[in-house]
C-alpha positions in Angstrom: 0.0 0.0 0.0 1.3 3.4 -1.0 2.0 6.1 1.6 -0.5 9.0 1.6 2.1 11.5 0.4 2.9 9.3 -2.6 -0.8 9.1 -3.5 -1.1 12.9 -3.2 1.7 13.5 -5.8 2.0 10.4 -8.0 -0.3 8.2 -10.0 -2.4 11.0 -11.5 -2.9 11.4 -15.2 -1.9 14.8 -16.7 -4.5 15.8 -19.3 -2.6 17.1 -22.4 -3.2 20.3 -24.3 -2.3 20.5 -28.0 1.5 20.6 -28.6 1.1 24.1 -30.1 -1.0 25.5 -27.3 0.1 29.1 -26.5 -1.8 29.4 -23.1 -2.4 26.0 -21.6 -5.2 26.7 -19.1 -8.2 24.5 -18.4 -11.7 25.8 -18.0 -13.4 23.2 -15.8 -17.1 22.5 -15.3 -19.1 19.7 -13.6 -22.5 18.3 -14.5 -24.6 15.9 -12.5 -27.6 14.2 -14.1 -29.3 10.8 -14.4 -27.8 8.2 -16.7 -29.5 5.1 -18.1 -28.0 1.6 -18.4 -28.0 0.4 -22.1 -31.0 -1.4 -23.4 -33.1 -1.4 -20.2 -36.2 -2.6 -22.2 -34.6 -6.0 -22.9 -36.0 -8.7 -20.6 -32.7 -10.7 -20.7 -30.6 -7.7 -19.5 -29.9 -8.0 -15.8 -29.0 -5.0 -13.7 -25.6 -5.9 -12.2 -24.7 -2.9 -10.1 -21.9 -3.9 -7.6 -23.6 -2.0 -4.9 -25.7 -4.5 -2.8 -28.0 -1.6 -1.6 -28.6 -0.3 -5.1 -32.0 1.4 -5.6 -31.6 3.0 -9.0 -32.6 0.0 -11.1 -32.0 0.9 -14.8 -30.8 4.4 -14.1 -27.9 5.9 -12.1 -26.7 9.2 -10.9 -24.0 10.4 -13.3 -21.2 13.0 -13.0 -19.4 14.5 -16.0 -16.4 16.7 -15.8 -15.7 18.9 -18.8 -12.3 20.5 -19.4 -11.8 22.8 -22.3 -8.9 25.0 -23.4 -9.8 28.1 -25.4 -6.3 28.5 -26.6 -5.8 25.2 -28.4 -9.5 24.1 -28.6 -8.7 20.8 -26.8 -11.5 19.3 -24.8 -11.7 16.4 -22.3 -14.9 14.8 -21.1 -14.7 12.5 -18.0 -17.9 10.7 -17.1 -18.9 8.0 -14.6 -21.3 6.9 -12.0 -21.6 9.5 -9.2 -20.9 7.4 -6.1 -20.3 10.2 -3.7 -20.3 13.9 -3.1 -17.6 16.4 -3.9 -16.0 18.5 -1.2 -14.1 21.8 -1.1 -10.8 21.9 0.8 -7.5 23.8 0.6 -4.4 22.6 -1.1 -2.8 22.2 2.4 -5.5 19.8 3.4 -5.1 17.9 0.2 -1.4 17.7 0.4 -0.9 18.8 -3.3 -0.8 22.2 -4.9 1.1 24.0 -2.1 4.4 25.5 -3.0 7.5 23.8 -1.6 9.6 25.5 0.9 13.4 25.8 0.5 15.7 24.4 3.2 19.4 23.6 2.9 19.3 24.2 -0.9 16.5 21.6 -1.2 12.8 21.9 -1.8 10.4 20.3 0.6 7.0 19.4 -0.8 4.3 18.9 1.9 2.0 16.0 2.2 -1.6 16.0 3.5 -2.2 17.5 6.9 -2.2 15.0 9.7 -3.0 15.1 13.4 -3.1 18.6 14.8 -3.6 20.0 11.3 0.2 19.9 10.7 2.3 18.4 7.9 4.0 15.2 9.0 5.7 14.2 5.8 7.6 15.8 2.9 9.0 14.7 -0.5 12.3 16.4 -1.3 13.7 17.6 -4.7 16.8 19.6 -5.7 14.9 22.1 -7.8 11.4 23.6 -8.0 9.3 21.9 -10.8 5.8 22.5 -12.1 4.7 18.9 -11.4 6.7 16.7 -9.0 7.5 13.3 -10.5 9.2 10.3 -8.8 12.4 11.0 -10.8 12.6 14.4 -9.2 12.7 13.1 -5.7 16.0 12.8 -3.9 14.7 12.3 -0.4 11.7 11.9 1.9 11.1 13.2 5.4 8.5 12.1 8.0 7.6 12.4 11.6 7.2 9.5 14.0 6.3 9.1 17.7 8.7 7.9 20.3 8.4 6.2 23.6 10.1 9.1 25.3 7.3 11.5 24.3 8.5 14.1 21.7 7.9 13.6 18.1 11.0 13.0 16.1 11.7 13.0 12.3 13.2 10.5 10.0 14.9 11.1 6.6 15.6 8.9 3.6 17.9 9.8 0.7 19.4 8.5 -2.5 17.0 6.6 -4.7 17.5 2.9 -5.2 18.5 2.2 -8.8 16.6 1.0 -10.7 13.6 2.3 -8.8 10.7 0.0 -8.0 7.7 1.1 -10.1 5.1 3.0 -8.0 7.4 3.2 -5.0 10.1 5.4 -3.6 12.9 3.2 -2.4 15.9 4.7 -0.6 19.6 3.7 0.0 20.1 5.6 3.2 17.9 6.2 6.2 18.2 7.9 9.6 15.7 8.7 12.4 15.9 10.6 15.7 16.2 14.0 14.0 14.8 17.0 15.8 13.0 18.8 12.9 12.2 18.6 9.2 14.9 21.3 8.7 17.5 19.0 10.3 16.2 16.1 8.1 16.7 18.3 5.0 20.2 19.2 6.1 21.0 15.4 6.5 19.6 14.7 3.0 21.7 17.6 1.6 24.8 16.2 3.2 24.0 12.6 1.9 23.7 14.0 -1.6 26.9 15.9 -1.4 28.8 12.9 0.0 27.4 10.7 -2.7 28.5 13.2 -5.4 32.0 13.2 -4.0 32.1 9.4 -3.9 31.0 9.2 -7.5 33.7 11.7 -8.8 36.6 10.3 -6.8 
């Protein structure tokens, strides 16, 4: 099972604009209506909704998301059964969309807010990017409880090569750090040390 911070940043499909798009900006709208299962009049067609408490018979609540770009005239329509409700939250709560903060020459990308409405995990890159990918990550930072009481931080650095698909595997790990800034400094030192080892 993936960690929540990995789910926040990775595994999402980037919807493309035209390659000649001058201003790639999506205009996004949502429609909710009632959809109908195909051929509901046929006696031999059985309704096979996986929901054991289904009460919609041959119809179902449908949601359609429409994205259009007025610059390149590209449009995407995403439609499916509406199994829940949408909610509004901030990028901090979601753990994606907030700008990274710079520490020790690295960029710390926050994960979703945890207990106490605080960030408990970060992904780390060496440069700011528009969309963080696994290949950009040089480290990971997280908080863990201890038997002694205070929360401490762990850090991981140097990706395992070749990386495992869908996972972030690390060569070096440390715990017992006092803060995320101290963890970032440890990752920066590990990267510097590894560079020196490679060039000697």
